Chimera marker file (.cmm) of the C-alpha trace (Angstrom):
<marker_set name="trace">
<marker id="1" x="86.201" y="157.030" z="92.366" r="1" g="1" b="0" radius="0.5"/>
<marker id="2" x="86.844" y="153.250" z="91.727" r="1" g="1" b="0" radius="0.5"/>
<marker id="3" x="89.062" y="151.919" z="89.278" r="1" g="1" b="0" radius="0.5"/>
<marker id="4" x="88.488" y="151.008" z="85.920" r="1" g="1" b="0" radius="0.5"/>
<marker id="5" x="88.606" y="147.849" z="83.968" r="1" g="1" b="0" radius="0.5"/>
<marker id="6" x="91.721" y="148.077" z="82.077" r="1" g="1" b="0" radius="0.5"/>
<marker id="7" x="89.902" y="146.051" z="79.577" r="1" g="1" b="0" radius="0.5"/>
<marker id="8" x="87.699" y="147.723" z="76.898" r="1" g="1" b="0" radius="0.5"/>
<marker id="9" x="84.168" y="146.048" z="77.456" r="1" g="1" b="0" radius="0.5"/>
<marker id="10" x="80.493" y="147.015" z="77.670" r="1" g="1" b="0" radius="0.5"/>
<marker id="11" x="79.970" y="144.874" z="80.529" r="1" g="1" b="0" radius="0.5"/>
<marker id="12" x="82.624" y="143.492" z="82.346" r="1" g="1" b="0" radius="0.5"/>
<marker id="13" x="81.941" y="141.030" z="85.887" r="1" g="1" b="0" radius="0.5"/>
<marker id="14" x="84.953" y="139.515" z="87.711" r="1" g="1" b="0" radius="0.5"/>
<marker id="15" x="83.787" y="136.106" z="90.203" r="1" g="1" b="0" radius="0.5"/>
<marker id="16" x="80.461" y="138.128" z="90.959" r="1" g="1" b="0" radius="0.5"/>
<marker id="17" x="78.594" y="136.840" z="93.724" r="1" g="1" b="0" radius="0.5"/>
<marker id="18" x="74.726" y="137.120" z="95.590" r="1" g="1" b="0" radius="0.5"/>
<marker id="19" x="74.030" y="135.220" z="99.149" r="1" g="1" b="0" radius="0.5"/>
<marker id="20" x="70.862" y="136.226" z="100.773" r="1" g="1" b="0" radius="0.5"/>
<marker id="21" x="69.811" y="135.870" z="104.562" r="1" g="1" b="0" radius="0.5"/>
<marker id="22" x="66.731" y="135.944" z="104.735" r="1" g="1" b="0" radius="0.5"/>
<marker id="23" x="66.781" y="135.733" z="108.407" r="1" g="1" b="0" radius="0.5"/>
<marker id="24" x="66.999" y="133.608" z="112.282" r="1" g="1" b="0" radius="0.5"/>
<marker id="25" x="66.911" y="130.382" z="111.709" r="1" g="1" b="0" radius="0.5"/>
<marker id="26" x="66.142" y="129.917" z="107.927" r="1" g="1" b="0" radius="0.5"/>
<marker id="27" x="68.800" y="129.379" z="105.424" r="1" g="1" b="0" radius="0.5"/>
<marker id="28" x="71.156" y="131.632" z="103.051" r="1" g="1" b="0" radius="0.5"/>
<marker id="29" x="70.790" y="131.492" z="99.924" r="1" g="1" b="0" radius="0.5"/>
<marker id="30" x="73.144" y="131.781" z="97.099" r="1" g="1" b="0" radius="0.5"/>
<marker id="31" x="72.228" y="132.740" z="94.343" r="1" g="1" b="0" radius="0.5"/>
<marker id="32" x="74.751" y="133.757" z="92.540" r="1" g="1" b="0" radius="0.5"/>
<marker id="33" x="78.171" y="132.298" z="92.746" r="1" g="1" b="0" radius="0.5"/>
<marker id="34" x="81.161" y="133.423" z="90.755" r="1" g="1" b="0" radius="0.5"/>
<marker id="35" x="80.047" y="135.217" z="87.949" r="1" g="1" b="0" radius="0.5"/>
<marker id="36" x="82.877" y="135.372" z="85.665" r="1" g="1" b="0" radius="0.5"/>
<marker id="37" x="81.223" y="137.219" z="82.407" r="1" g="1" b="0" radius="0.5"/>
<marker id="38" x="82.370" y="139.674" z="79.604" r="1" g="1" b="0" radius="0.5"/>
<marker id="39" x="80.058" y="141.656" z="76.339" r="1" g="1" b="0" radius="0.5"/>
<marker id="40" x="82.622" y="143.458" z="74.376" r="1" g="1" b="0" radius="0.5"/>
<marker id="41" x="80.341" y="146.857" z="73.042" r="1" g="1" b="0" radius="0.5"/>
<marker id="42" x="78.255" y="146.742" z="70.635" r="1" g="1" b="0" radius="0.5"/>
<marker id="43" x="77.377" y="143.988" z="70.717" r="1" g="1" b="0" radius="0.5"/>
<marker id="44" x="73.772" y="142.033" z="71.414" r="1" g="1" b="0" radius="0.5"/>
<marker id="45" x="74.186" y="140.334" z="74.193" r="1" g="1" b="0" radius="0.5"/>
<marker id="46" x="71.092" y="137.696" z="76.566" r="1" g="1" b="0" radius="0.5"/>
<marker id="47" x="70.678" y="136.053" z="79.000" r="1" g="1" b="0" radius="0.5"/>
<marker id="48" x="69.187" y="133.246" z="78.848" r="1" g="1" b="0" radius="0.5"/>
<marker id="49" x="68.799" y="129.340" z="81.871" r="1" g="1" b="0" radius="0.5"/>
<marker id="50" x="66.433" y="128.406" z="84.122" r="1" g="1" b="0" radius="0.5"/>
<marker id="51" x="65.160" y="128.969" z="87.334" r="1" g="1" b="0" radius="0.5"/>
<marker id="52" x="67.311" y="130.391" z="89.947" r="1" g="1" b="0" radius="0.5"/>
<marker id="53" x="70.374" y="130.512" z="87.746" r="1" g="1" b="0" radius="0.5"/>
<marker id="54" x="70.722" y="134.605" z="89.021" r="1" g="1" b="0" radius="0.5"/>
<marker id="55" x="69.646" y="136.400" z="85.504" r="1" g="1" b="0" radius="0.5"/>
<marker id="56" x="67.143" y="138.895" z="87.701" r="1" g="1" b="0" radius="0.5"/>
<marker id="57" x="70.107" y="138.862" z="90.330" r="1" g="1" b="0" radius="0.5"/>
<marker id="58" x="72.819" y="140.105" z="88.223" r="1" g="1" b="0" radius="0.5"/>
<marker id="59" x="70.879" y="142.766" z="86.397" r="1" g="1" b="0" radius="0.5"/>
<marker id="60" x="69.500" y="143.795" z="89.623" r="1" g="1" b="0" radius="0.5"/>
<marker id="61" x="73.273" y="144.425" z="90.759" r="1" g="1" b="0" radius="0.5"/>
<marker id="62" x="74.513" y="145.741" z="87.296" r="1" g="1" b="0" radius="0.5"/>
<marker id="63" x="71.003" y="148.229" z="87.595" r="1" g="1" b="0" radius="0.5"/>
<marker id="64" x="72.148" y="149.494" z="91.386" r="1" g="1" b="0" radius="0.5"/>
<marker id="65" x="69.575" y="147.432" z="93.236" r="1" g="1" b="0" radius="0.5"/>
<marker id="66" x="71.222" y="145.012" z="94.267" r="1" g="1" b="0" radius="0.5"/>
<marker id="67" x="75.235" y="144.427" z="95.825" r="1" g="1" b="0" radius="0.5"/>
<marker id="68" x="76.990" y="141.852" z="95.438" r="1" g="1" b="0" radius="0.5"/>
<marker id="69" x="78.688" y="139.652" z="98.677" r="1" g="1" b="0" radius="0.5"/>
<marker id="70" x="81.824" y="139.575" z="96.761" r="1" g="1" b="0" radius="0.5"/>
<marker id="71" x="82.981" y="139.795" z="93.058" r="1" g="1" b="0" radius="0.5"/>
<marker id="72" x="82.589" y="143.647" z="91.479" r="1" g="1" b="0" radius="0.5"/>
<marker id="73" x="81.465" y="144.402" z="87.669" r="1" g="1" b="0" radius="0.5"/>
<marker id="74" x="81.705" y="147.206" z="85.196" r="1" g="1" b="0" radius="0.5"/>
<marker id="75" x="79.868" y="149.264" z="83.068" r="1" g="1" b="0" radius="0.5"/>
<marker id="76" x="81.699" y="150.574" z="79.834" r="1" g="1" b="0" radius="0.5"/>
<marker id="77" x="84.572" y="149.925" z="82.323" r="1" g="1" b="0" radius="0.5"/>
<marker id="78" x="83.342" y="151.611" z="84.883" r="1" g="1" b="0" radius="0.5"/>
<marker id="79" x="82.445" y="150.679" z="87.915" r="1" g="1" b="0" radius="0.5"/>
<marker id="80" x="78.636" y="149.564" z="89.271" r="1" g="1" b="0" radius="0.5"/>
<marker id="81" x="79.435" y="150.926" z="93.103" r="1" g="1" b="0" radius="0.5"/>
<marker id="82" x="79.625" y="154.881" z="90.617" r="1" g="1" b="0" radius="0.5"/>
<marker id="83" x="76.213" y="156.538" z="90.247" r="1" g="1" b="0" radius="0.5"/>
<marker id="84" x="77.954" y="157.396" z="85.827" r="1" g="1" b="0" radius="0.5"/>
<marker id="85" x="77.943" y="153.747" z="85.292" r="1" g="1" b="0" radius="0.5"/>
<marker id="86" x="74.220" y="153.726" z="85.769" r="1" g="1" b="0" radius="0.5"/>
<marker id="87" x="74.029" y="156.609" z="83.547" r="1" g="1" b="0" radius="0.5"/>
<marker id="88" x="75.095" y="154.603" z="80.563" r="1" g="1" b="0" radius="0.5"/>
<marker id="89" x="72.876" y="152.240" z="80.668" r="1" g="1" b="0" radius="0.5"/>
<marker id="90" x="68.649" y="151.736" z="80.337" r="1" g="1" b="0" radius="0.5"/>
<marker id="91" x="66.382" y="149.524" z="82.914" r="1" g="1" b="0" radius="0.5"/>
<marker id="92" x="62.773" y="148.195" z="82.163" r="1" g="1" b="0" radius="0.5"/>
<marker id="93" x="61.672" y="146.274" z="84.646" r="1" g="1" b="0" radius="0.5"/>
<marker id="94" x="59.657" y="143.187" z="85.110" r="1" g="1" b="0" radius="0.5"/>
<marker id="95" x="56.410" y="145.349" z="86.835" r="1" g="1" b="0" radius="0.5"/>
<marker id="96" x="58.020" y="148.874" z="86.166" r="1" g="1" b="0" radius="0.5"/>
<marker id="97" x="55.687" y="151.427" z="88.321" r="1" g="1" b="0" radius="0.5"/>
<marker id="98" x="54.935" y="155.026" z="87.329" r="1" g="1" b="0" radius="0.5"/>
<marker id="99" x="52.776" y="158.371" z="89.016" r="1" g="1" b="0" radius="0.5"/>
<marker id="100" x="49.967" y="157.671" z="87.320" r="1" g="1" b="0" radius="0.5"/>
<marker id="101" x="48.748" y="161.360" z="87.425" r="1" g="1" b="0" radius="0.5"/>
<marker id="102" x="51.776" y="162.922" z="85.776" r="1" g="1" b="0" radius="0.5"/>
<marker id="103" x="51.878" y="163.094" z="81.868" r="1" g="1" b="0" radius="0.5"/>
<marker id="104" x="54.242" y="161.696" z="79.807" r="1" g="1" b="0" radius="0.5"/>
<marker id="105" x="56.651" y="165.171" z="79.459" r="1" g="1" b="0" radius="0.5"/>
<marker id="106" x="56.037" y="165.268" z="83.019" r="1" g="1" b="0" radius="0.5"/>
<marker id="107" x="57.543" y="162.007" z="84.033" r="1" g="1" b="0" radius="0.5"/>
<marker id="108" x="59.967" y="161.471" z="81.079" r="1" g="1" b="0" radius="0.5"/>
<marker id="109" x="61.140" y="164.882" z="82.859" r="1" g="1" b="0" radius="0.5"/>
<marker id="110" x="61.894" y="163.034" z="86.401" r="1" g="1" b="0" radius="0.5"/>
<marker id="111" x="63.338" y="160.108" z="84.817" r="1" g="1" b="0" radius="0.5"/>
<marker id="112" x="66.041" y="162.737" z="82.785" r="1" g="1" b="0" radius="0.5"/>
<marker id="113" x="67.337" y="165.080" z="85.779" r="1" g="1" b="0" radius="0.5"/>
<marker id="114" x="67.314" y="161.640" z="88.598" r="1" g="1" b="0" radius="0.5"/>
<marker id="115" x="69.585" y="160.146" z="85.449" r="1" g="1" b="0" radius="0.5"/>
<marker id="116" x="71.384" y="163.995" z="85.465" r="1" g="1" b="0" radius="0.5"/>
<marker id="117" x="70.699" y="164.869" z="82.345" r="1" g="1" b="0" radius="0.5"/>
<marker id="118" x="70.333" y="167.989" z="80.948" r="1" g="1" b="0" radius="0.5"/>
<marker id="119" x="66.986" y="170.476" z="80.641" r="1" g="1" b="0" radius="0.5"/>
<marker id="120" x="67.581" y="171.015" z="76.770" r="1" g="1" b="0" radius="0.5"/>
<marker id="121" x="68.885" y="167.265" z="76.708" r="1" g="1" b="0" radius="0.5"/>
<marker id="122" x="66.017" y="165.550" z="78.164" r="1" g="1" b="0" radius="0.5"/>
<marker id="123" x="63.321" y="167.740" z="75.752" r="1" g="1" b="0" radius="0.5"/>
<marker id="124" x="64.837" y="166.882" z="72.800" r="1" g="1" b="0" radius="0.5"/>
<marker id="125" x="65.574" y="163.170" z="73.846" r="1" g="1" b="0" radius="0.5"/>
<marker id="126" x="62.134" y="163.448" z="75.099" r="1" g="1" b="0" radius="0.5"/>
<marker id="127" x="60.509" y="164.570" z="72.103" r="1" g="1" b="0" radius="0.5"/>
<marker id="128" x="62.833" y="162.318" z="70.407" r="1" g="1" b="0" radius="0.5"/>
<marker id="129" x="61.670" y="159.210" z="72.102" r="1" g="1" b="0" radius="0.5"/>
<marker id="130" x="57.794" y="159.832" z="72.225" r="1" g="1" b="0" radius="0.5"/>
<marker id="131" x="57.988" y="160.586" z="68.351" r="1" g="1" b="0" radius="0.5"/>
<marker id="132" x="59.776" y="157.597" z="67.484" r="1" g="1" b="0" radius="0.5"/>
<marker id="133" x="57.279" y="155.259" z="69.629" r="1" g="1" b="0" radius="0.5"/>
<marker id="134" x="54.241" y="156.901" z="68.235" r="1" g="1" b="0" radius="0.5"/>
<marker id="135" x="52.891" y="158.939" z="71.875" r="1" g="1" b="0" radius="0.5"/>
<marker id="136" x="54.191" y="162.247" z="70.646" r="1" g="1" b="0" radius="0.5"/>
<marker id="137" x="50.338" y="162.838" z="70.580" r="1" g="1" b="0" radius="0.5"/>
<marker id="138" x="49.897" y="162.157" z="73.808" r="1" g="1" b="0" radius="0.5"/>
<marker id="139" x="52.826" y="164.019" z="75.813" r="1" g="1" b="0" radius="0.5"/>
<marker id="140" x="50.204" y="165.843" z="77.822" r="1" g="1" b="0" radius="0.5"/>
<marker id="141" x="48.059" y="162.624" z="78.612" r="1" g="1" b="0" radius="0.5"/>
<marker id="142" x="48.185" y="161.714" z="81.928" r="1" g="1" b="0" radius="0.5"/>
<marker id="143" x="50.045" y="158.238" z="82.500" r="1" g="1" b="0" radius="0.5"/>
<marker id="144" x="46.419" y="156.936" z="84.354" r="1" g="1" b="0" radius="0.5"/>
<marker id="145" x="44.600" y="157.673" z="80.580" r="1" g="1" b="0" radius="0.5"/>
<marker id="146" x="47.193" y="155.575" z="78.409" r="1" g="1" b="0" radius="0.5"/>
<marker id="147" x="45.972" y="152.046" z="77.488" r="1" g="1" b="0" radius="0.5"/>
<marker id="148" x="47.734" y="148.334" z="77.574" r="1" g="1" b="0" radius="0.5"/>
<marker id="149" x="49.955" y="149.387" z="74.822" r="1" g="1" b="0" radius="0.5"/>
<marker id="150" x="50.727" y="152.831" z="74.896" r="1" g="1" b="0" radius="0.5"/>
<marker id="151" x="52.137" y="151.851" z="78.047" r="1" g="1" b="0" radius="0.5"/>
<marker id="152" x="54.179" y="149.671" z="77.310" r="1" g="1" b="0" radius="0.5"/>
<marker id="153" x="55.879" y="151.849" z="75.115" r="1" g="1" b="0" radius="0.5"/>
<marker id="154" x="55.714" y="154.708" z="77.429" r="1" g="1" b="0" radius="0.5"/>
<marker id="155" x="57.885" y="152.026" z="80.138" r="1" g="1" b="0" radius="0.5"/>
<marker id="156" x="60.495" y="151.897" z="76.718" r="1" g="1" b="0" radius="0.5"/>
<marker id="157" x="60.676" y="155.342" z="76.378" r="1" g="1" b="0" radius="0.5"/>
<marker id="158" x="61.883" y="155.708" z="79.494" r="1" g="1" b="0" radius="0.5"/>
<marker id="159" x="63.949" y="152.753" z="79.952" r="1" g="1" b="0" radius="0.5"/>
<marker id="160" x="65.437" y="153.955" z="76.990" r="1" g="1" b="0" radius="0.5"/>
<marker id="161" x="65.549" y="157.773" z="77.570" r="1" g="1" b="0" radius="0.5"/>
<link id1="1" id2="2" r="1" g="1" b="0" radius="0.2"/>
<link id1="2" id2="3" r="1" g="1" b="0" radius="0.2"/>
<link id1="3" id2="4" r="1" g="1" b="0" radius="0.2"/>
<link id1="4" id2="5" r="1" g="1" b="0" radius="0.2"/>
<link id1="5" id2="6" r="1" g="1" b="0" radius="0.2"/>
<link id1="6" id2="7" r="1" g="1" b="0" radius="0.2"/>
<link id1="7" id2="8" r="1" g="1" b="0" radius="0.2"/>
<link id1="8" id2="9" r="1" g="1" b="0" radius="0.2"/>
<link id1="9" id2="10" r="1" g="1" b="0" radius="0.2"/>
<link id1="10" id2="11" r="1" g="1" b="0" radius="0.2"/>
<link id1="11" id2="12" r="1" g="1" b="0" radius="0.2"/>
<link id1="12" id2="13" r="1" g="1" b="0" radius="0.2"/>
<link id1="13" id2="14" r="1" g="1" b="0" radius="0.2"/>
<link id1="14" id2="15" r="1" g="1" b="0" radius="0.2"/>
<link id1="15" id2="16" r="1" g="1" b="0" radius="0.2"/>
<link id1="16" id2="17" r="1" g="1" b="0" radius="0.2"/>
<link id1="17" id2="18" r="1" g="1" b="0" radius="0.2"/>
<link id1="18" id2="19" r="1" g="1" b="0" radius="0.2"/>
<link id1="19" id2="20" r="1" g="1" b="0" radius="0.2"/>
<link id1="20" id2="21" r="1" g="1" b="0" radius="0.2"/>
<link id1="21" id2="22" r="1" g="1" b="0" radius="0.2"/>
<link id1="22" id2="23" r="1" g="1" b="0" radius="0.2"/>
<link id1="23" id2="24" r="1" g="1" b="0" radius="0.2"/>
<link id1="24" id2="25" r="1" g="1" b="0" radius="0.2"/>
<link id1="25" id2="26" r="1" g="1" b="0" radius="0.2"/>
<link id1="26" id2="27" r="1" g="1" b="0" radius="0.2"/>
<link id1="27" id2="28" r="1" g="1" b="0" radius="0.2"/>
<link id1="28" id2="29" r="1" g="1" b="0" radius="0.2"/>
<link id1="29" id2="30" r="1" g="1" b="0" radius="0.2"/>
<link id1="30" id2="31" r="1" g="1" b="0" radius="0.2"/>
<link id1="31" id2="32" r="1" g="1" b="0" radius="0.2"/>
<link id1="32" id2="33" r="1" g="1" b="0" radius="0.2"/>
<link id1="33" id2="34" r="1" g="1" b="0" radius="0.2"/>
<link id1="34" id2="35" r="1" g="1" b="0" radius="0.2"/>
<link id1="35" id2="36" r="1" g="1" b="0" radius="0.2"/>
<link id1="36" id2="37" r="1" g="1" b="0" radius="0.2"/>
<link id1="37" id2="38" r="1" g="1" b="0" radius="0.2"/>
<link id1="38" id2="39" r="1" g="1" b="0" radius="0.2"/>
<link id1="39" id2="40" r="1" g="1" b="0" radius="0.2"/>
<link id1="40" id2="41" r="1" g="1" b="0" radius="0.2"/>
<link id1="41" id2="42" r="1" g="1" b="0" radius="0.2"/>
<link id1="42" id2="43" r="1" g="1" b="0" radius="0.2"/>
<link id1="43" id2="44" r="1" g="1" b="0" radius="0.2"/>
<link id1="44" id2="45" r="1" g="1" b="0" radius="0.2"/>
<link id1="45" id2="46" r="1" g="1" b="0" radius="0.2"/>
<link id1="46" id2="47" r="1" g="1" b="0" radius="0.2"/>
<link id1="47" id2="48" r="1" g="1" b="0" radius="0.2"/>
<link id1="48" id2="49" r="1" g="1" b="0" radius="0.2"/>
<link id1="49" id2="50" r="1" g="1" b="0" radius="0.2"/>
<link id1="50" id2="51" r="1" g="1" b="0" radius="0.2"/>
<link id1="51" id2="52" r="1" g="1" b="0" radius="0.2"/>
<link id1="52" id2="53" r="1" g="1" b="0" radius="0.2"/>
<link id1="53" id2="54" r="1" g="1" b="0" radius="0.2"/>
<link id1="54" id2="55" r="1" g="1" b="0" radius="0.2"/>
<link id1="55" id2="56" r="1" g="1" b="0" radius="0.2"/>
<link id1="56" id2="57" r="1" g="1" b="0" radius="0.2"/>
<link id1="57" id2="58" r="1" g="1" b="0" radius="0.2"/>
<link id1="58" id2="59" r="1" g="1" b="0" radius="0.2"/>
<link id1="59" id2="60" r="1" g="1" b="0" radius="0.2"/>
<link id1="60" id2="61" r="1" g="1" b="0" radius="0.2"/>
<link id1="61" id2="62" r="1" g="1" b="0" radius="0.2"/>
<link id1="62" id2="63" r="1" g="1" b="0" radius="0.2"/>
<link id1="63" id2="64" r="1" g="1" b="0" radius="0.2"/>
<link id1="64" id2="65" r="1" g="1" b="0" radius="0.2"/>
<link id1="65" id2="66" r="1" g="1" b="0" radius="0.2"/>
<link id1="66" id2="67" r="1" g="1" b="0" radius="0.2"/>
<link id1="67" id2="68" r="1" g="1" b="0" radius="0.2"/>
<link id1="68" id2="69" r="1" g="1" b="0" radius="0.2"/>
<link id1="69" id2="70" r="1" g="1" b="0" radius="0.2"/>
<link id1="70" id2="71" r="1" g="1" b="0" radius="0.2"/>
<link id1="71" id2="72" r="1" g="1" b="0" radius="0.2"/>
<link id1="72" id2="73" r="1" g="1" b="0" radius="0.2"/>
<link id1="73" id2="74" r="1" g="1" b="0" radius="0.2"/>
<link id1="74" id2="75" r="1" g="1" b="0" radius="0.2"/>
<link id1="75" id2="76" r="1" g="1" b="0" radius="0.2"/>
<link id1="76" id2="77" r="1" g="1" b="0" radius="0.2"/>
<link id1="77" id2="78" r="1" g="1" b="0" radius="0.2"/>
<link id1="78" id2="79" r="1" g="1" b="0" radius="0.2"/>
<link id1="79" id2="80" r="1" g="1" b="0" radius="0.2"/>
<link id1="80" id2="81" r="1" g="1" b="0" radius="0.2"/>
<link id1="81" id2="82" r="1" g="1" b="0" radius="0.2"/>
<link id1="82" id2="83" r="1" g="1" b="0" radius="0.2"/>
<link id1="83" id2="84" r="1" g="1" b="0" radius="0.2"/>
<link id1="84" id2="85" r="1" g="1" b="0" radius="0.2"/>
<link id1="85" id2="86" r="1" g="1" b="0" radius="0.2"/>
<link id1="86" id2="87" r="1" g="1" b="0" radius="0.2"/>
<link id1="87" id2="88" r="1" g="1" b="0" radius="0.2"/>
<link id1="88" id2="89" r="1" g="1" b="0" radius="0.2"/>
<link id1="89" id2="90" r="1" g="1" b="0" radius="0.2"/>
<link id1="90" id2="91" r="1" g="1" b="0" radius="0.2"/>
<link id1="91" id2="92" r="1" g="1" b="0" radius="0.2"/>
<link id1="92" id2="93" r="1" g="1" b="0" radius="0.2"/>
<link id1="93" id2="94" r="1" g="1" b="0" radius="0.2"/>
<link id1="94" id2="95" r="1" g="1" b="0" radius="0.2"/>
<link id1="95" id2="96" r="1" g="1" b="0" radius="0.2"/>
<link id1="96" id2="97" r="1" g="1" b="0" radius="0.2"/>
<link id1="97" id2="98" r="1" g="1" b="0" radius="0.2"/>
<link id1="98" id2="99" r="1" g="1" b="0" radius="0.2"/>
<link id1="99" id2="100" r="1" g="1" b="0" radius="0.2"/>
<link id1="100" id2="101" r="1" g="1" b="0" radius="0.2"/>
<link id1="101" id2="102" r="1" g="1" b="0" radius="0.2"/>
<link id1="102" id2="103" r="1" g="1" b="0" radius="0.2"/>
<link id1="103" id2="104" r="1" g="1" b="0" radius="0.2"/>
<link id1="104" id2="105" r="1" g="1" b="0" radius="0.2"/>
<link id1="105" id2="106" r="1" g="1" b="0" radius="0.2"/>
<link id1="106" id2="107" r="1" g="1" b="0" radius="0.2"/>
<link id1="107" id2="108" r="1" g="1" b="0" radius="0.2"/>
<link id1="108" id2="109" r="1" g="1" b="0" radius="0.2"/>
<link id1="109" id2="110" r="1" g="1" b="0" radius="0.2"/>
<link id1="110" id2="111" r="1" g="1" b="0" radius="0.2"/>
<link id1="111" id2="112" r="1" g="1" b="0" radius="0.2"/>
<link id1="112" id2="113" r="1" g="1" b="0" radius="0.2"/>
<link id1="113" id2="114" r="1" g="1" b="0" radius="0.2"/>
<link id1="114" id2="115" r="1" g="1" b="0" radius="0.2"/>
<link id1="115" id2="116" r="1" g="1" b="0" radius="0.2"/>
<link id1="116" id2="117" r="1" g="1" b="0" radius="0.2"/>
<link id1="117" id2="118" r="1" g="1" b="0" radius="0.2"/>
<link id1="118" id2="119" r="1" g="1" b="0" radius="0.2"/>
<link id1="119" id2="120" r="1" g="1" b="0" radius="0.2"/>
<link id1="120" id2="121" r="1" g="1" b="0" radius="0.2"/>
<link id1="121" id2="122" r="1" g="1" b="0" radius="0.2"/>
<link id1="122" id2="123" r="1" g="1" b="0" radius="0.2"/>
<link id1="123" id2="124" r="1" g="1" b="0" radius="0.2"/>
<link id1="124" id2="125" r="1" g="1" b="0" radius="0.2"/>
<link id1="125" id2="126" r="1" g="1" b="0" radius="0.2"/>
<link id1="126" id2="127" r="1" g="1" b="0" radius="0.2"/>
<link id1="127" id2="128" r="1" g="1" b="0" radius="0.2"/>
<link id1="128" id2="129" r="1" g="1" b="0" radius="0.2"/>
<link id1="129" id2="130" r="1" g="1" b="0" radius="0.2"/>
<link id1="130" id2="131" r="1" g="1" b="0" radius="0.2"/>
<link id1="131" id2="132" r="1" g="1" b="0" radius="0.2"/>
<link id1="132" id2="133" r="1" g="1" b="0" radius="0.2"/>
<link id1="133" id2="134" r="1" g="1" b="0" radius="0.2"/>
<link id1="134" id2="135" r="1" g="1" b="0" radius="0.2"/>
<link id1="135" id2="136" r="1" g="1" b="0" radius="0.2"/>
<link id1="136" id2="137" r="1" g="1" b="0" radius="0.2"/>
<link id1="137" id2="138" r="1" g="1" b="0" radius="0.2"/>
<link id1="138" id2="139" r="1" g="1" b="0" radius="0.2"/>
<link id1="139" id2="140" r="1" g="1" b="0" radius="0.2"/>
<link id1="140" id2="141" r="1" g="1" b="0" radius="0.2"/>
<link id1="141" id2="142" r="1" g="1" b="0" radius="0.2"/>
<link id1="142" id2="143" r="1" g="1" b="0" radius="0.2"/>
<link id1="143" id2="144" r="1" g="1" b="0" radius="0.2"/>
<link id1="144" id2="145" r="1" g="1" b="0" radius="0.2"/>
<link id1="145" id2="146" r="1" g="1" b="0" radius="0.2"/>
<link id1="146" id2="147" r="1" g="1" b="0" radius="0.2"/>
<link id1="147" id2="148" r="1" g="1" b="0" radius="0.2"/>
<link id1="148" id2="149" r="1" g="1" b="0" radius="0.2"/>
<link id1="149" id2="150" r="1" g="1" b="0" radius="0.2"/>
<link id1="150" id2="151" r="1" g="1" b="0" radius="0.2"/>
<link id1="151" id2="152" r="1" g="1" b="0" radius="0.2"/>
<link id1="152" id2="153" r="1" g="1" b="0" radius="0.2"/>
<link id1="153" id2="154" r="1" g="1" b="0" radius="0.2"/>
<link id1="154" id2="155" r="1" g="1" b="0" radius="0.2"/>
<link id1="155" id2="156" r="1" g="1" b="0" radius="0.2"/>
<link id1="156" id2="157" r="1" g="1" b="0" radius="0.2"/>
<link id1="157" id2="158" r="1" g="1" b="0" radius="0.2"/>
<link id1="158" id2="159" r="1" g="1" b="0" radius="0.2"/>
<link id1="159" id2="160" r="1" g="1" b="0" radius="0.2"/>
<link id1="160" id2="161" r="1" g="1" b="0" radius="0.2"/>
</marker_set>
């Protein structure tokens, strides 16, 4: 198990760096260089910057979709390389994808199991979120039947689960 961050922060990075090496005869690209960042627990933080500043790359490292070339990152004091750190966060990608033939309940069950939630917690939390976002009536509908607005709400529900 990796060591915990010495500081109590919601998020912390130390010299986080990502270099893409696209292959033969193509130049290496530094997407992120030496990012030192600390976000205290209980705060709201936004990533703002120009295109190519490394915002998406940073988020992808934090959620485990990319591995840094150098440096480290922690979520709630746990190294992001540990699965337990990623269980503490929700992520809504720019272009989310779901299996269109699964129902809302089935999809939330799938993602809840993937996150390591107990059956009782999955059912309780799914019900709460569907109710809160006004989609409880559609819990047994296949996702392909959801309107665009319903899909957006559902993507957020999945991230919050």
